[in-house]
C-alpha positions as CSV (number, residue, x, y, z in Angstrom):
1,M,99.4,90.2,76.3
2,A,96.8,87.7,77.3
3,P,98.2,86.1,80.4
4,N,99.5,82.7,80.1
5,G,100.4,81.8,83.7
6,P,100.9,83.9,87.0
7,I,101.0,87.6,86.8
8,A,103.5,89.8,88.7
9,F,102.9,93.5,89.7
10,L,106.3,95.9,89.6
11,F,106.6,98.8,91.7
12,P,109.3,101.7,90.6
13,G,111.7,103.1,93.3
14,Q,113.3,106.4,93.2
15,G,114.2,107.8,89.8
16,S,111.0,108.3,88.3
17,Q,109.6,111.5,89.9
18,Q,108.5,114.3,87.8
19,V,105.9,117.1,88.4
20,G,102.6,116.2,87.6
21,M,102.7,112.9,88.0
22,G,99.5,111.4,89.5
23,R,97.1,114.4,88.4
24,D,95.6,112.5,85.7
25,L,95.0,109.4,88.0
26,A,93.4,111.7,90.6
27,D,91.2,113.5,88.2
28,N,89.8,110.4,86.5
29,F,89.5,107.8,89.2
30,P,87.8,108.2,92.6
31,A,89.7,105.5,94.2
32,A,93.0,107.2,93.3
33,S,92.0,110.4,94.6
34,Q,91.3,108.9,97.8
35,V,94.7,107.9,98.1
36,F,96.2,111.5,97.5
37,E,93.9,112.6,100.3
38,E,94.9,109.9,102.7
39,A,98.6,110.5,102.2
40,D,98.2,114.4,102.7
41,T,96.4,113.7,106.0
42,A,99.1,111.2,107.0
43,L,101.8,113.3,106.2
44,G,100.4,116.6,107.4
45,F,101.0,118.7,104.2
46,A,99.9,118.6,100.3
47,L,101.9,116.1,99.2
48,S,99.5,116.0,96.2
49,G,100.1,119.5,95.5
50,L,103.8,119.0,95.3
51,C,103.4,115.6,93.0
52,F,100.8,117.8,90.7
53,N,102.4,121.3,91.0
54,G,106.1,121.1,92.2
55,P,108.3,123.1,92.5
56,A,110.4,120.3,91.1
57,E,113.6,121.1,93.5
58,Q,111.1,120.2,96.2
59,L,109.8,117.2,94.9
60,Q,113.4,116.2,94.3
61,L,114.4,116.1,97.6
62,T,114.6,112.6,99.0
63,E,112.5,112.7,101.9
64,N,109.7,114.0,99.2
65,T,110.4,112.1,96.6
66,Q,110.1,108.8,98.4
67,P,106.4,109.1,99.6
68,A,105.5,111.0,96.3
69,I,106.4,107.8,94.4
70,L,105.0,105.6,96.6
71,T,101.6,107.7,96.6
72,V,101.2,107.8,92.6
73,S,102.1,104.3,92.6
74,I,99.2,103.3,95.0
75,A,97.0,105.4,93.1
76,A,97.9,103.5,89.9
77,L,97.0,100.4,92.0
78,R,93.6,101.4,93.3
79,A,92.5,102.7,89.7
80,L,93.8,99.3,88.4
81,E,91.8,97.4,91.0
82,A,88.5,99.9,90.5
83,D,88.6,98.7,86.7
84,G,88.1,95.2,87.9
85,F,91.8,94.0,87.4
86,P,92.5,90.7,89.1
87,R,94.8,90.5,92.0
88,P,98.3,89.0,90.6
89,D,100.4,86.1,92.1
90,F,103.3,88.1,93.0
91,V,104.4,91.6,93.7
92,A,107.8,92.8,94.0
93,G,109.1,96.8,94.1
94,H,112.7,98.1,93.4
95,S,114.2,99.6,96.3
96,L,111.4,101.9,97.8
97,G,109.0,100.2,95.4
98,E,109.2,97.4,98.1
99,Y,107.1,99.6,100.3
100,S,104.3,100.2,97.7
101,A,104.5,96.3,96.9
102,L,103.7,95.4,100.6
103,V,100.9,98.1,100.8
104,A,99.6,96.1,97.5
105,A,99.8,92.9,99.4
106,G,97.8,94.1,102.4
107,S,101.0,94.0,104.7
108,L,101.4,97.8,105.2
109,S,98.7,100.4,105.6
110,L,99.1,103.5,103.1
111,T,99.3,105.9,106.3
112,D,102.5,103.9,107.7
113,A,104.0,103.4,104.4
114,V,104.2,107.0,103.5
115,R,105.1,108.3,106.7
116,T,107.8,105.3,107.3
117,V,109.5,106.3,103.6
118,R,109.6,110.0,104.5
119,A,111.5,109.2,107.5
120,R,113.6,106.7,105.3
121,G,114.3,109.5,102.9
122,R,115.5,111.6,105.5
123,F,117.7,109.1,107.3
124,M,119.3,108.5,104.3
125,Q,120.1,112.1,103.3
126,E,121.4,112.6,106.7
127,A,123.7,109.2,106.8
128,V,126.6,111.0,104.5
129,P,127.5,114.6,104.1
130,V,126.4,116.0,100.6
131,G,129.2,115.5,98.1
132,A,130.8,112.6,100.3
133,G,129.3,109.8,98.9
134,A,128.4,109.0,94.8
135,M,126.5,106.5,92.7
136,A,127.5,105.4,89.1
137,A,125.8,103.5,86.3
138,I,127.6,100.8,84.6
139,L,126.6,99.7,81.3
140,G,127.8,96.9,79.2
141,V,130.4,94.9,81.6
142,G,129.5,91.7,83.5
143,L,128.5,91.7,87.2
144,D,132.0,90.1,88.2
145,V,134.0,92.7,86.2
146,V,132.2,95.5,88.2
147,I,132.7,93.8,91.7
148,T,136.4,93.4,90.6
149,A,136.8,96.9,89.9
150,C,134.9,98.0,93.0
151,E,137.3,96.1,95.1
152,E,140.3,97.3,93.5
153,A,139.0,101.2,93.9
154,A,138.3,101.1,97.2
155,Q,141.3,101.3,98.7
156,G,140.3,101.4,102.1
157,Q,136.7,103.5,101.4
158,V,133.2,101.9,100.7
159,C,132.6,101.0,96.7
160,S,130.4,98.0,95.9
161,A,127.4,97.2,93.8
162,A,124.4,98.6,94.9
163,N,121.8,97.8,92.0
164,I,122.3,94.7,90.1
165,N,119.8,95.3,87.5
166,S,120.3,93.5,84.8
167,Q,123.3,91.2,83.1
168,N,124.9,94.3,81.8
169,Q,123.6,97.4,83.8
170,V,124.9,97.6,87.5
171,V,124.7,100.8,89.7
172,I,127.8,101.3,92.2
173,A,128.0,103.3,95.2
174,G,129.9,104.5,97.9
175,D,132.8,107.1,99.0
176,A,133.0,109.9,96.0
177,G,136.5,109.1,95.4
178,A,136.2,105.5,95.3
179,V,133.2,105.5,92.9
180,D,135.4,107.9,90.5
181,R,138.4,105.4,91.0
182,A,135.6,102.6,89.9
183,I,134.4,104.4,87.1
184,E,137.8,104.8,85.3
185,L,139.0,101.3,85.7
186,L,135.6,100.4,84.2
187,Q,135.7,102.7,81.3
188,E,139.5,100.9,80.7
189,R,137.9,97.3,81.0
190,G,135.2,97.8,78.3
191,A,132.2,99.4,80.0
192,K,130.0,101.1,77.3
193,R,129.2,103.7,79.9
194,A,130.2,104.3,83.0
195,M,128.9,107.9,84.6
196,R,128.1,109.6,87.8
197,L,124.3,109.9,88.9
198,K,122.3,112.7,89.9
199,V,121.3,111.5,93.4
200,S,121.4,113.1,97.0
201,A,123.3,109.9,98.5
202,P,124.8,106.6,97.9
203,F,122.1,104.4,98.4
204,H,122.2,100.2,99.0
205,C,125.9,100.4,100.3
206,A,127.7,100.5,103.6
207,L,127.7,103.8,104.1
208,M,123.9,103.7,104.6
209,L,124.1,101.7,108.1
210,P,123.4,104.7,110.2
211,A,120.1,105.4,108.2
212,Q,119.7,101.4,108.4
213,E,120.0,101.4,112.2
214,R,117.3,104.5,112.7
215,L,115.0,103.1,110.2
216,A,115.0,99.6,112.1
217,V,113.9,101.5,115.5
218,E,111.3,103.1,113.2
219,L,109.9,99.8,111.8
220,K,109.6,98.2,115.2
221,G,106.7,100.4,116.1
222,I,104.9,99.6,112.7
223,T,102.4,96.8,112.3
224,F,103.0,94.3,109.5
225,R,100.4,92.0,108.6
226,N,100.9,88.6,106.9
227,L,100.9,89.4,103.3
228,T,97.9,88.3,100.8
229,T,100.2,88.0,97.9
230,P,103.6,86.9,97.9
231,I,106.5,89.6,97.5
232,V,109.8,88.7,96.1
233,T,112.4,90.8,98.3
234,N,115.2,93.1,97.0
235,V,117.6,91.6,99.5
236,D,117.1,87.8,98.9
237,A,115.3,87.6,95.6
238,K,112.9,85.0,97.1
239,A,109.1,84.9,97.9
240,I,108.0,85.7,101.4
241,S,104.7,86.1,103.0
242,S,105.0,86.9,106.6
243,G,105.0,90.2,108.2
244,D,107.8,89.8,110.4
245,E,109.8,88.6,107.4
246,A,109.0,91.8,105.3
247,R,109.9,94.0,107.8
248,D,113.4,92.2,108.4
249,A,113.8,92.6,104.6
250,L,113.0,96.3,104.5
251,V,115.6,97.0,107.3
252,R,118.5,94.8,105.5
253,Q,117.6,96.5,102.0
254,V,119.1,100.0,103.3
255,S,122.8,99.0,103.1
256,Q,122.7,96.1,100.8
257,P,122.3,95.7,97.0
258,V,119.0,95.7,95.3
259,R,119.0,91.7,93.4
260,W,116.8,93.2,90.7
261,L,118.2,90.3,88.1
262,D,117.6,87.8,90.5
263,S,114.1,89.0,91.6
264,V,113.0,88.7,87.7
265,E,114.7,85.5,87.0
266,F,113.0,84.0,90.3
267,L,109.6,85.3,89.0
268,M,110.2,83.6,85.5
269,S,111.4,80.6,87.6
270,Q,107.8,80.4,89.4
271,G,106.2,80.6,85.5
272,V,105.5,84.4,85.5
273,Q,105.9,85.7,82.1
274,S,103.5,88.7,82.1
275,L,104.5,91.9,84.3
276,I,102.6,95.1,85.2
277,E,104.4,98.0,86.3
278,I,102.5,100.1,88.2
279,G,103.4,103.6,89.2
280,P,105.4,106.4,87.4
281,G,107.4,105.8,84.5
282,R,108.4,102.4,82.8
283,V,111.9,101.7,83.7
284,L,111.3,98.5,85.3
285,S,109.5,97.3,81.9
286,G,112.9,98.1,80.3
287,L,114.8,96.3,82.5
288,A,112.8,93.4,82.0
289,R,113.1,93.4,78.4
290,Q,117.0,93.6,79.1
291,I,116.9,90.7,81.3
292,D,114.7,88.6,78.9
293,R,113.1,89.5,75.8
294,S,110.3,87.2,75.9
295,L,109.0,88.8,78.9
296,R,105.7,90.7,78.2
297,C,105.5,94.0,80.0
298,V,102.8,96.7,80.5
299,N,102.3,99.8,82.8
300,V,99.8,102.0,84.6
301,E,100.9,105.4,85.3
302,D,97.4,107.1,84.0
303,K,94.3,106.6,82.4
304,A,95.5,105.9,79.1
305,S,98.2,103.6,80.2
306,L,95.5,101.8,82.1
307,S,93.4,101.3,79.2
308,T,96.0,100.0,77.2
309,T,96.7,97.5,79.8
310,R,93.3,96.2,80.2
311,D,93.1,95.8,76.4
312,A,96.6,94.2,76.3
313,I,95.5,91.5,78.9
314,A,92.3,90.6,77.5
315,G,94.1,89.8,74.6
């Protein structure tokens, strides 16, 4: 995978959490261990212990999951940097991962980022009563079919595309009843799979507007520096470099869909063919291959994968 042209670093969002994540990084890289120490101090409790040892039910709470995934992602990034890897040409993150990407680009401090995403998780959880909202993964039909089904299923409620992940993978969100109606319609219209997801809230839809308003107040009090590396934002799927634009994109992101397909296609339009996923899991690598099989993808989440990535990039 010796890079031919620009490289992009990608940072995962919620959905990659598991007990034990980050322990290998902290044990093997002092720079990664320092990241966990900073996050623990910023939050006032041992997030590192939650990542390394659980319990799983606590780690899976949205207000814990979000800072945990961000911290593991930045720990992996610092390990990669300590290994002498050059800076990327672009960064991007899926939903929560956009915060990790902004830390990587020098716009947000780690301390501000982990505190903010913990509050973000709480705001999102509190925006909708438990059980009132839902999300579902739809596989095997085009976006236009999904959008039409959501519109028909809404019946005065909220139902819309939340994550546009690839040409044939879309996640929808909204009121539970409307999402269930959309699932039934999409099954009738040829979806290979249409199934509810185990999530704590219906992210990236209009039901999140109360959370968006609360987060906007939170973000106003935080310093966003101009970026040292351009970020491709979820909401607009284009590259930006100013701190003010980054803050605005994070606010709008809460209730609007993650345009991941468009974001990856934008990166390709800029000549990017090599992608490095940094953080727990390989979800984004899988999506990239769905989007275009010619994309070269590696990941960094522990010592072994860092070594594999280093060798792949060296060619």
